[in-house]
Backbone and ligand atoms as CSV (ligand in chain L), in Angstrom:
chain,resi,resn,atom,element,x,y,z
A,1,UNK,N,N,-6.074,-24.097,-8.448
A,1,UNK,CA,C,-5.816,-23.056,-7.451
A,1,UNK,C,C,-6.378,-23.525,-6.092
A,2,UNK,N,N,-5.565,-23.301,-5.081
A,2,UNK,CA,C,-5.998,-23.707,-3.724
A,2,UNK,C,C,-6.896,-22.604,-3.124
A,3,UNK,N,N,-8.057,-23.002,-2.611
A,3,UNK,CA,C,-8.952,-22.018,-2.007
A,3,UNK,C,C,-8.471,-21.695,-0.592
A,4,UNK,N,N,-8.325,-20.387,-0.339
A,4,UNK,CA,C,-7.888,-19.972,1.021
A,4,UNK,C,C,-9.103,-19.638,1.874
A,5,UNK,N,N,-10.052,-18.909,1.307
A,5,UNK,CA,C,-11.317,-18.600,1.993
A,5,UNK,C,C,-12.473,-18.742,1.008
A,6,UNK,N,N,-13.487,-19.504,1.408
A,6,UNK,CA,C,-14.655,-19.680,0.552
A,6,UNK,C,C,-15.523,-18.436,0.561
A,7,UNK,N,N,-16.452,-18.343,-0.399
A,7,UNK,CA,C,-17.361,-17.201,-0.450
A,7,UNK,C,C,-18.154,-17.106,0.854
A,8,UNK,N,N,-18.525,-18.241,1.412
A,8,UNK,CA,C,-19.299,-18.236,2.658
A,8,UNK,C,C,-18.475,-17.721,3.841
A,9,UNK,N,N,-17.228,-18.174,3.928
A,9,UNK,CA,C,-16.363,-17.704,5.029
A,9,UNK,C,C,-16.127,-16.190,4.913
A,10,UNK,N,N,-15.948,-15.704,3.690
A,10,UNK,CA,C,-15.760,-14.265,3.479
A,10,UNK,C,C,-17.016,-13.511,3.915
A,11,UNK,N,N,-18.174,-14.000,3.485
A,11,UNK,CA,C,-19.428,-13.302,3.788
A,11,UNK,C,C,-19.659,-13.217,5.289
A,12,UNK,N,N,-19.362,-14.303,6.002
A,12,UNK,CA,C,-19.557,-14.298,7.467
A,12,UNK,C,C,-18.593,-13.320,8.140
A,13,UNK,N,N,-17.353,-13.298,7.690
A,13,UNK,CA,C,-16.351,-12.406,8.298
A,13,UNK,C,C,-16.711,-10.942,8.001
A,14,UNK,N,N,-17.128,-10.647,6.755
A,14,UNK,CA,C,-17.466,-9.264,6.379
A,14,UNK,C,C,-18.660,-8.785,7.209
A,15,UNK,N,N,-19.642,-9.648,7.452
A,15,UNK,CA,C,-20.790,-9.263,8.257
A,15,UNK,C,C,-20.362,-8.904,9.673
A,16,UNK,N,N,-19.421,-9.697,10.232
A,16,UNK,CA,C,-18.941,-9.413,11.615
A,16,UNK,C,C,-18.168,-8.084,11.655
A,17,UNK,N,N,-17.376,-7.820,10.603
A,17,UNK,CA,C,-16.670,-6.515,10.535
A,17,UNK,C,C,-17.682,-5.397,10.454
A,18,UNK,N,N,-18.701,-5.590,9.649
A,18,UNK,CA,C,-19.750,-4.575,9.504
A,18,UNK,C,C,-20.443,-4.284,10.817
A,19,UNK,N,N,-20.720,-5.334,11.608
A,19,UNK,CA,C,-21.364,-5.177,12.914
A,19,UNK,C,C,-20.458,-4.336,13.834
A,20,UNK,N,N,-19.184,-4.656,13.823
A,20,UNK,CA,C,-18.218,-3.964,14.674
A,20,UNK,C,C,-18.143,-2.483,14.292
A,21,UNK,N,N,-18.032,-2.207,12.985
A,21,UNK,CA,C,-17.915,-0.847,12.491
A,21,UNK,C,C,-19.213,-0.076,12.796
A,22,UNK,N,N,-20.355,-0.725,12.642
A,22,UNK,CA,C,-21.640,-0.074,12.961
A,22,UNK,C,C,-21.688,0.394,14.388
A,23,UNK,N,N,-21.215,-0.477,15.307
A,23,UNK,CA,C,-21.198,-0.120,16.736
A,23,UNK,C,C,-20.249,1.066,16.983
A,24,UNK,N,N,-19.073,1.021,16.345
A,24,UNK,CA,C,-18.039,2.045,16.618
A,24,UNK,C,C,-18.410,3.415,16.079
A,25,UNK,N,N,-19.230,3.478,15.026
A,25,UNK,CA,C,-19.505,4.771,14.389
A,25,UNK,C,C,-20.980,5.149,14.463
A,26,UNK,N,N,-21.717,4.611,15.429
A,26,UNK,CA,C,-23.157,4.832,15.401
A,26,UNK,C,C,-23.580,6.279,15.652
A,27,UNK,N,N,-22.728,7.070,16.306
A,27,UNK,CA,C,-23.145,8.434,16.627
A,27,UNK,C,C,-22.352,9.509,15.874
A,28,UNK,N,N,-21.640,9.146,14.822
A,28,UNK,CA,C,-20.822,10.155,14.162
A,28,UNK,C,C,-20.834,9.963,12.653
A,29,UNK,N,N,-20.709,11.093,11.896
A,29,UNK,CA,C,-20.806,10.997,10.438
A,29,UNK,C,C,-19.634,10.206,9.850
A,30,UNK,N,N,-19.962,9.245,8.998
A,30,UNK,CA,C,-18.952,8.327,8.477
A,30,UNK,C,C,-18.907,8.380,6.949
A,31,UNK,N,N,-17.676,8.411,6.403
A,31,UNK,CA,C,-17.489,8.231,4.967
A,31,UNK,C,C,-16.569,7.037,4.739
A,32,UNK,N,N,-17.047,6.078,3.980
A,32,UNK,CA,C,-16.244,4.890,3.630
A,32,UNK,C,C,-15.547,5.210,2.298
A,33,UNK,N,N,-14.226,4.995,2.289
A,33,UNK,CA,C,-13.465,5.258,1.061
A,33,UNK,C,C,-12.730,3.996,0.601
A,34,UNK,N,N,-13.074,3.531,-0.560
A,34,UNK,CA,C,-12.434,2.338,-1.121
A,34,UNK,C,C,-11.214,2.692,-1.954
A,35,UNK,N,N,-10.235,1.805,-1.937
A,35,UNK,CA,C,-9.031,2.015,-2.766
A,35,UNK,C,C,-9.200,1.167,-4.020
A,36,UNK,N,N,-9.296,1.845,-5.155
A,36,UNK,CA,C,-9.497,1.153,-6.434
A,36,UNK,C,C,-8.201,0.534,-6.912
A,37,UNK,N,N,-8.312,-0.642,-7.628
A,37,UNK,CA,C,-9.533,-1.347,-7.987
A,37,UNK,C,C,-9.813,-2.525,-7.042
A,38,UNK,N,N,-8.775,-2.920,-6.335
A,38,UNK,CA,C,-8.835,-4.164,-5.596
A,38,UNK,C,C,-9.905,-4.248,-4.519
A,39,UNK,N,N,-10.325,-3.098,-3.945
A,39,UNK,CA,C,-11.254,-3.147,-2.820
A,39,UNK,C,C,-12.723,-3.151,-3.256
A,40,UNK,N,N,-12.980,-3.113,-4.564
A,40,UNK,CA,C,-14.347,-2.793,-4.999
A,40,UNK,C,C,-15.364,-3.851,-4.551
A,41,UNK,N,N,-14.994,-5.125,-4.567
A,41,UNK,CA,C,-15.947,-6.165,-4.159
A,41,UNK,C,C,-16.129,-6.115,-2.640
A,42,UNK,N,N,-15.010,-5.980,-1.924
A,42,UNK,CA,C,-15.068,-5.889,-0.459
A,42,UNK,C,C,-15.892,-4.688,-0.014
A,43,UNK,N,N,-15.656,-3.518,-0.610
A,43,UNK,CA,C,-16.401,-2.326,-0.213
A,43,UNK,C,C,-17.902,-2.503,-0.469
A,44,UNK,N,N,-18.239,-3.107,-1.613
A,44,UNK,CA,C,-19.633,-3.285,-1.949
A,44,UNK,C,C,-20.347,-4.143,-0.903
A,45,UNK,N,N,-19.669,-5.188,-0.445
A,45,UNK,CA,C,-20.264,-6.059,0.566
A,45,UNK,C,C,-20.212,-5.412,1.945
A,46,UNK,N,N,-19.061,-4.819,2.277
A,46,UNK,CA,C,-18.907,-4.222,3.627
A,46,UNK,C,C,-19.899,-3.104,3.875
A,47,UNK,N,N,-20.127,-2.239,2.868
A,47,UNK,CA,C,-21.037,-1.112,3.133
A,47,UNK,C,C,-22.475,-1.580,3.360
A,48,UNK,N,N,-22.840,-2.711,2.773
A,48,UNK,CA,C,-24.186,-3.241,3.035
A,48,UNK,C,C,-24.277,-3.978,4.368
A,49,UNK,N,N,-23.077,-4.258,4.960
A,49,UNK,CA,C,-23.054,-4.880,6.305
A,49,UNK,C,C,-22.959,-3.823,7.397
A,50,UNK,N,N,-22.787,-2.539,7.023
A,50,UNK,CA,C,-22.686,-1.460,8.030
A,50,UNK,C,C,-24.064,-0.801,8.134
A,51,UNK,N,N,-24.643,-0.958,9.316
A,51,UNK,CA,C,-26.008,-0.442,9.510
A,51,UNK,C,C,-26.046,1.058,9.689
A,52,UNK,N,N,-24.942,1.654,10.132
A,52,UNK,CA,C,-24.881,3.102,10.318
A,52,UNK,C,C,-24.900,3.807,8.955
A,53,UNK,N,N,-25.762,4.832,8.781
A,53,UNK,CA,C,-25.742,5.575,7.522
A,53,UNK,C,C,-24.348,6.142,7.225
A,54,UNK,N,N,-23.920,6.062,5.995
A,54,UNK,CA,C,-22.564,6.564,5.648
A,54,UNK,C,C,-22.535,6.974,4.194
A,55,UNK,N,N,-21.517,7.771,3.878
A,55,UNK,CA,C,-21.278,8.181,2.489
A,55,UNK,C,C,-20.157,7.313,1.914
A,56,UNK,N,N,-19.982,7.412,0.582
A,56,UNK,CA,C,-19.006,6.555,-0.089
A,56,UNK,C,C,-18.130,7.379,-1.014
A,57,UNK,N,N,-16.852,7.043,-1.053
A,57,UNK,CA,C,-15.937,7.675,-2.010
A,57,UNK,C,C,-14.882,6.673,-2.431
A,58,UNK,N,N,-14.120,7.013,-3.459
A,58,UNK,CA,C,-13.046,6.140,-3.905
A,58,UNK,C,C,-11.777,6.939,-4.187
A,59,UNK,N,N,-10.648,6.314,-3.967
A,59,UNK,CA,C,-9.360,6.858,-4.399
A,59,UNK,C,C,-8.683,5.790,-5.244
A,60,UNK,N,N,-7.716,6.192,-6.019
A,60,UNK,CA,C,-6.976,5.220,-6.846
A,60,UNK,C,C,-5.531,5.187,-6.392
A,61,UNK,N,N,-5.002,3.977,-6.243
A,61,UNK,CA,C,-3.583,3.810,-5.920
A,61,UNK,C,C,-3.002,2.811,-6.898
A,62,UNK,N,N,-1.898,3.147,-7.494
A,62,UNK,CA,C,-1.238,2.188,-8.410
A,62,UNK,C,C,0.259,2.289,-8.280
A,63,UNK,N,N,0.917,1.144,-8.386
A,63,UNK,CA,C,2.375,1.100,-8.281
A,63,UNK,C,C,2.959,0.952,-9.668
A,64,UNK,N,N,4.047,1.680,-9.911
A,64,UNK,CA,C,4.752,1.562,-11.175
A,64,UNK,C,C,6.114,1.013,-10.888
A,65,UNK,N,N,6.474,-0.086,-11.577
A,65,UNK,CA,C,7.763,-0.736,-11.312
A,65,UNK,C,C,8.894,0.225,-11.617
A,66,UNK,N,N,9.867,0.323,-10.722
A,66,UNK,CA,C,10.974,1.241,-10.931
A,66,UNK,C,C,12.020,0.716,-11.898
A,67,UNK,N,N,12.951,1.539,-12.227
A,67,UNK,CA,C,14.100,1.129,-13.056
A,67,UNK,C,C,15.307,1.031,-12.156
A,68,UNK,N,N,16.469,0.803,-12.766
A,68,UNK,CA,C,17.692,0.721,-11.970
A,68,UNK,C,C,17.959,2.018,-11.224
A,69,UNK,N,N,17.539,3.144,-11.826
A,69,UNK,CA,C,17.830,4.441,-11.207
A,69,UNK,C,C,16.651,5.005,-10.419
A,70,UNK,N,N,15.422,4.575,-10.769
A,70,UNK,CA,C,14.230,5.110,-10.064
A,70,UNK,C,C,13.512,3.953,-9.356
A,71,UNK,N,N,13.287,4.061,-8.062
A,71,UNK,CA,C,12.590,2.989,-7.341
A,71,UNK,C,C,11.111,2.926,-7.727
A,72,UNK,N,N,10.433,1.868,-7.275
A,72,UNK,CA,C,9.007,1.737,-7.557
A,72,UNK,C,C,8.248,2.980,-7.081
A,73,UNK,N,N,7.373,3.469,-7.902
A,73,UNK,CA,C,6.661,4.685,-7.546
A,73,UNK,C,C,5.199,4.390,-7.264
A,74,UNK,N,N,4.678,4.976,-6.204
A,74,UNK,CA,C,3.262,4.803,-5.846
A,74,UNK,C,C,2.518,6.037,-6.308
A,75,UNK,N,N,1.512,5.851,-7.191
A,75,UNK,CA,C,0.735,6.992,-7.662
A,75,UNK,C,C,-0.638,6.986,-7.016
A,76,UNK,N,N,-1.022,8.141,-6.446
A,76,UNK,CA,C,-2.304,8.257,-5.766
A,76,UNK,C,C,-3.174,9.283,-6.466
A,77,UNK,N,N,-4.465,9.001,-6.615
A,77,UNK,CA,C,-5.387,9.969,-7.215
A,77,UNK,C,C,-6.571,10.149,-6.275
A,78,UNK,N,N,-6.651,11.340,-5.654
A,78,UNK,CA,C,-7.740,11.618,-4.688
A,78,UNK,C,C,-8.693,12.670,-5.234
A,79,UNK,N,N,-8.686,12.876,-6.558
A,79,UNK,CA,C,-9.429,13.997,-7.143
A,79,UNK,C,C,-10.946,13.879,-7.021
A,80,UNK,N,N,-11.502,12.668,-6.948
A,80,UNK,CA,C,-12.966,12.548,-6.955
A,80,UNK,C,C,-13.567,12.265,-5.583
A,81,UNK,N,N,-12.849,12.667,-4.524
A,81,UNK,CA,C,-13.372,12.444,-3.161
A,81,UNK,C,C,-14.479,13.421,-2.803
A,82,UNK,N,N,-15.463,12.974,-2.003
A,82,UNK,CA,C,-16.426,13.928,-1.439
A,82,UNK,C,C,-15.754,14.751,-0.320
A,83,UNK,N,N,-16.449,15.769,0.166
A,83,UNK,CA,C,-15.915,16.605,1.241
A,83,UNK,C,C,-15.787,15.748,2.513
A,84,UNK,N,N,-14.583,15.740,3.094
A,84,UNK,CA,C,-14.354,14.892,4.279
A,84,UNK,C,C,-14.186,15.716,5.557
A,85,UNK,N,N,-14.267,17.027,5.460
A,85,UNK,CA,C,-13.996,17.859,6.618
A,85,UNK,C,C,-14.960,17.514,7.772
A,86,UNK,N,N,-14.389,17.240,8.954
A,86,UNK,CA,C,-15.181,16.967,10.145
A,86,UNK,C,C,-15.810,15.600,10.185
A,87,UNK,N,N,-15.559,14.750,9.195
A,87,UNK,CA,C,-16.193,13.431,9.161
A,87,UNK,C,C,-15.201,12.329,9.569
A,88,UNK,N,N,-15.744,11.233,10.084
A,88,UNK,CA,C,-14.902,10.058,10.286
A,88,UNK,C,C,-14.713,9.367,8.950
A,89,UNK,N,N,-13.489,8.981,8.665
A,89,UNK,CA,C,-13.193,8.316,7.392
A,89,UNK,C,C,-12.757,6.887,7.678
A,90,UNK,N,N,-13.352,5.951,6.946
A,90,UNK,CA,C,-12.904,4.555,7.017
A,90,UNK,C,C,-12.310,4.203,5.659
A,91,UNK,N,N,-10.986,4.097,5.630
A,91,UNK,CA,C,-10.252,3.786,4.405
A,91,UNK,C,C,-10.199,2.256,4.265
A,92,UNK,N,N,-10.708,1.748,3.140
A,92,UNK,CA,C,-10.898,0.300,2.974
A,92,UNK,C,C,-10.044,-0.210,1.803
A,93,UNK,N,N,-9.189,-1.197,2.071
A,93,UNK,CA,C,-8.394,-1.788,0.993
A,93,UNK,C,C,-8.535,-3.319,1.047
A,94,UNK,N,N,-8.214,-3.952,-0.071
A,94,UNK,CA,C,-8.316,-5.406,-0.153
A,94,UNK,C,C,-7.284,-6.094,0.709
A,95,UNK,N,N,-6.035,-5.600,0.617
A,95,UNK,CA,C,-4.949,-6.306,1.284
A,95,UNK,C,C,-3.882,-5.320,1.788
A,96,UNK,N,N,-3.383,-5.575,2.957
A,96,UNK,CA,C,-2.261,-4.798,3.495
A,96,UNK,C,C,-1.023,-5.684,3.390
A,97,UNK,N,N,-0.076,-5.209,2.570
A,97,UNK,CA,C,1.119,-6.004,2.296
A,97,UNK,C,C,2.301,-5.294,2.988
A,98,UNK,N,N,3.074,-4.484,2.256
A,98,UNK,CA,C,4.154,-3.741,2.916
A,98,UNK,C,C,3.614,-2.620,3.809
A,99,UNK,N,N,2.418,-2.105,3.452
A,99,UNK,CA,C,1.812,-1.011,4.197
A,99,UNK,C,C,2.039,0.334,3.533
A,100,UNK,N,N,2.797,0.367,2.441
A,100,UNK,CA,C,3.117,1.673,1.796
A,100,UNK,C,C,1.845,2.369,1.327
A,101,UNK,N,N,0.930,1.625,0.712
A,101,UNK,CA,C,-0.261,2.244,0.141
A,101,UNK,C,C,-1.120,2.901,1.208
A,102,UNK,N,N,-1.458,2.148,2.251
A,102,UNK,CA,C,-2.325,2.729,3.288
A,102,UNK,C,C,-1.637,3.831,4.080
A,103,UNK,N,N,-0.316,3.709,4.299
A,103,UNK,CA,C,0.384,4.774,5.001
A,103,UNK,C,C,0.338,6.067,4.209
A,104,UNK,N,N,0.642,5.987,2.918
A,104,UNK,CA,C,0.646,7.184,2.068
A,104,UNK,C,C,-0.753,7.784,1.963
A,105,UNK,N,N,-1.761,6.922,1.827
A,105,UNK,CA,C,-3.124,7.454,1.708
A,105,UNK,C,C,-3.624,8.094,2.997
A,106,UNK,N,N,-3.221,7.505,4.121
A,106,UNK,CA,C,-3.637,8.061,5.423
A,106,UNK,C,C,-3.085,9.492,5.588
A,107,UNK,N,N,-1.848,9.678,5.171
A,107,UNK,CA,C,-1.225,11.016,5.271
A,107,UNK,C,C,-1.966,11.998,4.350
A,108,UNK,N,N,-2.240,11.564,3.121
A,108,UNK,CA,C,-2.933,12.450,2.184
A,108,UNK,C,C,-4.349,12.776,2.628
A,109,UNK,N,N,-5.042,11.789,3.190
A,109,UNK,CA,C,-6.424,12.038,3.635
A,109,UNK,C,C,-6.474,12.999,4.813
A,110,UNK,N,N,-5.435,12.987,5.642
A,110,UNK,CA,C,-5.400,13.887,6.804
A,110,UNK,C,C,-5.420,15.349,6.343
A,111,UNK,N,N,-4.942,15.596,5.114
A,111,UNK,CA,C,-4.953,16.967,4.580
A,111,UNK,C,C,-6.379,17.448,4.273
A,112,UNK,N,N,-7.321,16.516,4.208
A,112,UNK,CA,C,-8.746,16.879,3.928
A,112,UNK,C,C,-9.474,17.241,5.207
A,113,UNK,N,N,-8.751,17.329,6.333
A,113,UNK,CA,C,-9.283,17.729,7.642
A,113,UNK,C,C,-10.476,16.888,8.136
A,114,UNK,N,N,-10.372,15.564,8.056
A,114,UNK,CA,C,-11.422,14.713,8.629
A,114,UNK,C,C,-11.330,14.731,10.146
A,115,UNK,N,N,-12.382,14.252,10.805
A,115,UNK,CA,C,-12.338,14.148,12.259
A,115,UNK,C,C,-11.317,13.078,12.672
A,116,UNK,N,N,-11.346,11.939,11.962
A,116,UNK,CA,C,-10.369,10.854,12.216
A,116,UNK,C,C,-10.319,9.959,10.988
A,117,UNK,N,N,-9.221,9.289,10.796
A,117,UNK,CA,C,-9.086,8.308,9.716
A,117,UNK,C,C,-8.817,6.942,10.320
A,118,UNK,N,N,-9.663,5.975,9.993
A,118,UNK,CA,C,-9.444,4.571,10.421
A,118,UNK,C,C,-9.267,3.726,9.173
A,119,UNK,N,N,-8.695,2.531,9.339
A,119,UNK,CA,C,-8.448,1.673,8.178
A,119,UNK,C,C,-9.049,0.292,8.359
A,120,UNK,N,N,-9.528,-0.280,7.257
A,120,UNK,CA,C,-10.055,-1.639,7.270
A,120,UNK,C,C,-9.471,-2.383,6.076
A,121,UNK,N,N,-8.954,-3.587,6.323
A,121,UNK,CA,C,-8.461,-4.418,5.196
A,121,UNK,C,C,-9.074,-5.802,5.348
A,122,UNK,N,N,-9.359,-6.409,4.201
A,122,UNK,CA,C,-9.865,-7.771,4.273
A,122,UNK,C,C,-8.746,-8.744,4.646
A,123,UNK,N,N,-7.577,-8.549,4.040
A,123,UNK,CA,C,-6.438,-9.467,4.272
A,123,UNK,C,C,-5.233,-8.691,4.776
A,124,UNK,N,N,-4.472,-9.328,5.654
A,124,UNK,CA,C,-3.247,-8.689,6.173
A,124,UNK,C,C,-2.092,-9.684,6.109
A,125,UNK,N,N,-1.103,-9.360,5.259
A,125,UNK,CA,C,0.136,-10.167,5.242
A,125,UNK,C,C,1.043,-9.577,6.274
A,126,UNK,N,N,0.770,-9.878,7.530
A,126,UNK,CA,C,1.401,-9.180,8.661
A,126,UNK,C,C,2.940,-9.295,8.612
A,127,UNK,N,N,3.435,-10.462,8.256
A,127,UNK,CA,C,4.901,-10.676,8.276
A,127,UNK,C,C,5.627,-9.821,7.244
A,128,UNK,N,N,4.872,-9.270,6.257
A,128,UNK,CA,C,5.490,-8.466,5.184
A,128,UNK,C,C,5.431,-6.960,5.486
A,129,UNK,N,N,4.650,-6.561,6.488
A,129,UNK,CA,C,4.402,-5.120,6.684
A,129,UNK,C,C,5.637,-4.443,7.251
A,130,UNK,N,N,6.077,-3.388,6.518
A,130,UNK,CA,C,7.302,-2.676,6.865
A,130,UNK,C,C,7.022,-1.369,7.610
A,131,UNK,N,N,5.830,-0.835,7.438
A,131,UNK,CA,C,5.522,0.475,8.007
A,131,UNK,C,C,4.874,0.294,9.385
A,132,UNK,N,N,4.728,1.421,10.094
A,132,UNK,CA,C,4.192,1.340,11.457
A,132,UNK,C,C,2.665,1.210,11.441
A,133,UNK,N,N,2.057,1.217,10.280
A,133,UNK,CA,C,0.585,1.253,10.236
A,133,UNK,C,C,-0.018,-0.039,10.828
A,134,UNK,N,N,-1.028,0.157,11.665
A,134,UNK,CA,C,-1.764,-0.961,12.258
A,134,UNK,C,C,-3.224,-0.822,11.813
A,135,UNK,N,N,-3.722,-1.729,10.988
A,135,UNK,CA,C,-5.098,-1.583,10.549
A,135,UNK,C,C,-6.093,-1.707,11.715
A,136,UNK,N,N,-7.151,-0.908,11.682
A,136,UNK,CA,C,-8.112,-0.912,12.778
A,136,UNK,C,C,-9.080,-2.112,12.681
A,137,UNK,N,N,-9.375,-2.525,11.451
A,137,UNK,CA,C,-10.287,-3.676,11.237
A,137,UNK,C,C,-9.610,-4.601,10.208
A,138,UNK,N,N,-9.544,-5.886,10.557
A,138,UNK,CA,C,-8.850,-6.871,9.692
A,138,UNK,C,C,-9.781,-8.091,9.507
A,139,UNK,N,N,-9.967,-8.481,8.268
A,139,UNK,CA,C,-10.768,-9.694,8.012
A,139,UNK,C,C,-9.999,-10.921,8.392
A,140,UNK,N,N,-8.879,-11.158,7.738
A,140,UNK,CA,C,-8.073,-12.350,7.986
A,140,UNK,C,C,-6.591,-12.008,7.888
A,141,UNK,N,N,-5.772,-12.553,8.811
A,141,UNK,CA,C,-4.321,-12.499,8.624
A,141,UNK,C,C,-3.922,-13.702,7.759
A,142,UNK,N,N,-3.026,-13.447,6.772
A,142,UNK,CA,C,-2.655,-14.529,5.877
A,142,UNK,C,C,-1.129,-14.630,5.766
A,143,UNK,N,N,-0.607,-15.791,5.374
A,143,UNK,CA,C,0.846,-15.908,5.174
A,143,UNK,C,C,1.263,-15.209,3.897
A,144,UNK,N,N,2.569,-15.151,3.654
A,144,UNK,CA,C,3.101,-14.447,2.490
A,144,UNK,C,C,2.964,-15.265,1.222
A,145,UNK,N,N,1.734,-15.343,0.687
A,145,UNK,CA,C,1.415,-16.013,-0.550
A,145,UNK,C,C,0.673,-15.029,-1.455
A,146,UNK,N,N,0.776,-15.213,-2.774
A,146,UNK,CA,C,0.063,-14.296,-3.676
A,146,UNK,C,C,-1.368,-14.810,-3.823
A,147,UNK,N,N,-2.325,-13.968,-3.498
A,147,UNK,CA,C,-3.722,-14.385,-3.510
A,147,UNK,C,C,-4.530,-13.583,-4.541
A,148,UNK,N,N,-5.547,-14.234,-5.062
A,148,UNK,CA,C,-6.433,-13.612,-6.061
A,148,UNK,C,C,-7.881,-13.923,-5.748
A,149,UNK,N,N,-8.775,-13.175,-6.403
A,149,UNK,CA,C,-10.218,-13.383,-6.228
A,149,UNK,C,C,-10.821,-12.362,-5.317
A,150,UNK,N,N,-12.147,-12.242,-5.338
A,150,UNK,CA,C,-12.894,-11.288,-4.495
A,150,UNK,C,C,-12.278,-9.891,-4.656
A,151,UNK,N,N,-11.968,-9.518,-5.912
A,151,UNK,CA,C,-11.426,-8.200,-6.215
A,151,UNK,C,C,-9.936,-8.184,-6.455
A,152,UNK,N,N,-9.241,-9.178,-5.909
A,152,UNK,CA,C,-7.758,-9.194,-6.053
A,152,UNK,C,C,-7.401,-9.828,-7.395
A,153,UNK,N,N,-6.371,-9.232,-8.060
A,153,UNK,CA,C,-6.084,-9.681,-9.424
A,153,UNK,C,C,-4.628,-10.116,-9.595
A,154,UNK,N,N,-4.411,-10.807,-10.699
A,154,UNK,CA,C,-3.035,-10.998,-11.234
A,154,UNK,C,C,-3.105,-10.539,-12.674
A,155,UNK,N,N,-2.375,-9.442,-12.963
A,155,UNK,CA,C,-2.405,-8.843,-14.302
A,155,UNK,C,C,-3.822,-8.583,-14.787
A,156,UNK,N,N,-4.690,-8.143,-13.900
A,156,UNK,CA,C,-6.060,-7.774,-14.285
A,156,UNK,C,C,-7.059,-8.917,-14.289
A,157,UNK,N,N,-6.577,-10.160,-14.138
A,157,UNK,CA,C,-7.492,-11.316,-14.158
A,157,UNK,C,C,-7.818,-11.775,-12.719
A,158,UNK,N,N,-8.850,-12.606,-12.650
A,158,UNK,CA,C,-9.293,-13.314,-11.425
A,158,UNK,C,C,-10.116,-12.459,-10.440
A,159,UNK,N,N,-10.302,-11.148,-10.714
A,159,UNK,CA,C,-11.018,-10.320,-9.739
A,159,UNK,C,C,-12.435,-10.823,-9.498
A,160,UNK,N,N,-13.020,-11.467,-10.505
A,160,UNK,CA,C,-14.431,-11.853,-10.440
A,160,UNK,C,C,-14.688,-13.075,-9.552
A,161,UNK,N,N,-13.664,-13.798,-9.165
A,161,UNK,CA,C,-13.885,-15.028,-8.397
A,161,UNK,C,C,-14.559,-14.705,-7.058
A,162,UNK,N,N,-15.580,-15.467,-6.663
A,162,UNK,CA,C,-16.279,-15.165,-5.407
A,162,UNK,C,C,-15.509,-15.633,-4.183
A,163,UNK,N,N,-14.431,-16.380,-4.386
A,163,UNK,CA,C,-13.617,-16.882,-3.267
A,163,UNK,C,C,-12.202,-16.306,-3.390
A,164,UNK,N,N,-11.375,-16.526,-2.362
A,164,UNK,CA,C,-9.978,-16.115,-2.431
A,164,UNK,C,C,-9.094,-17.357,-2.549
A,165,UNK,N,N,-8.243,-17.336,-3.554
A,165,UNK,CA,C,-7.372,-18.482,-3.789
A,165,UNK,C,C,-5.909,-18.106,-3.810
A,166,UNK,N,N,-5.059,-19.097,-3.598
A,166,UNK,CA,C,-3.601,-18.863,-3.664
A,166,UNK,C,C,-3.151,-19.217,-5.095
A,167,UNK,N,N,-2.490,-18.243,-5.748
A,167,UNK,CA,C,-2.027,-18.484,-7.112
A,167,UNK,C,C,-0.638,-19.102,-7.066
A,168,UNK,N,N,-0.482,-20.242,-7.707
A,168,UNK,CA,C,0.843,-20.901,-7.700
A,168,UNK,C,C,1.802,-20.185,-8.641
L,1,XMP,P1,P,1.229,-2.407,0.026
L,1,XMP,O1,O,2.547,-3.127,-0.110
L,1,XMP,O2,O,1.323,-0.972,-0.348
L,1,XMP,O3,O,0.377,-3.122,-1.082
L,1,XMP,O4,O,0.600,-2.659,1.366
L,1,XMP,C1,C,-0.953,-3.131,-1.158
L,1,XMP,C2,C,-1.359,-3.441,-2.579
L,1,XMP,O5,O,-0.498,-4.500,-3.127
L,1,XMP,C3,C,-1.238,-5.367,-3.929
L,1,XMP,N1,N,-1.020,-6.747,-3.420
L,1,XMP,C4,C,-1.626,-7.867,-3.870
L,1,XMP,N2,N,-2.531,-8.021,-4.841
L,1,XMP,N3,N,-2.567,-10.348,-4.409
L,1,XMP,C5,C,-2.988,-9.291,-5.111
L,1,XMP,O6,O,-3.837,-9.472,-6.006
L,1,XMP,C6,C,-1.661,-10.265,-3.409
L,1,XMP,O7,O,-1.312,-11.287,-2.795
L,1,XMP,C7,C,-1.165,-8.926,-3.138
L,1,XMP,N4,N,-0.265,-8.467,-2.231
L,1,XMP,C8,C,-0.216,-7.105,-2.445
L,1,XMP,C9,C,-2.670,-4.903,-3.808
L,1,XMP,O8,O,-2.971,-4.135,-4.981
L,1,XMP,C10,C,-2.728,-4.033,-2.609
L,1,XMP,O9,O,-3.707,-3.001,-2.658
């Protein structure tokens, strides 16, 4: 497997994102929300790089492959979220690909009456993004290759790798 970003490169980038987010949210209540399962390693590192006190929550997003008659369906589960009313929300995902997941989640989170919703992704496959969503914080822009590691999986495997690699 070809290494795209080493553990050290990821750690340095995540710390810089954390510094930026700390500055932007220093005077307002913040809740960081990770998208399970892919963001779990990124969220764990990012929240320790954010110096501003904040709360934590998770949502689940999963895609189900469609049939000839039914297109691919995106299922969202927001049942275990903390109260977001009046708070700044930072929605954190591992990768922004077509943008469907973050677009749909942003709409659903707005129903919880937060002060504002911002988004952070570690990786952005910019050339693949179909929706108008523009992530507020981006770790790295990457080409259209399938990547694994640092939380990202292929059929449930490779999430444990401390680096990000391109799967052939
Ligand atoms: P959308 O298209 O909604 O997709 O922006 C976001 C979700 O798609 C998955 N995804 C990947 N997972 N390697 C992965 O392990 C990849 O290269 C990749 N591209 C997209 C991922 O679950 C992400 O949350």
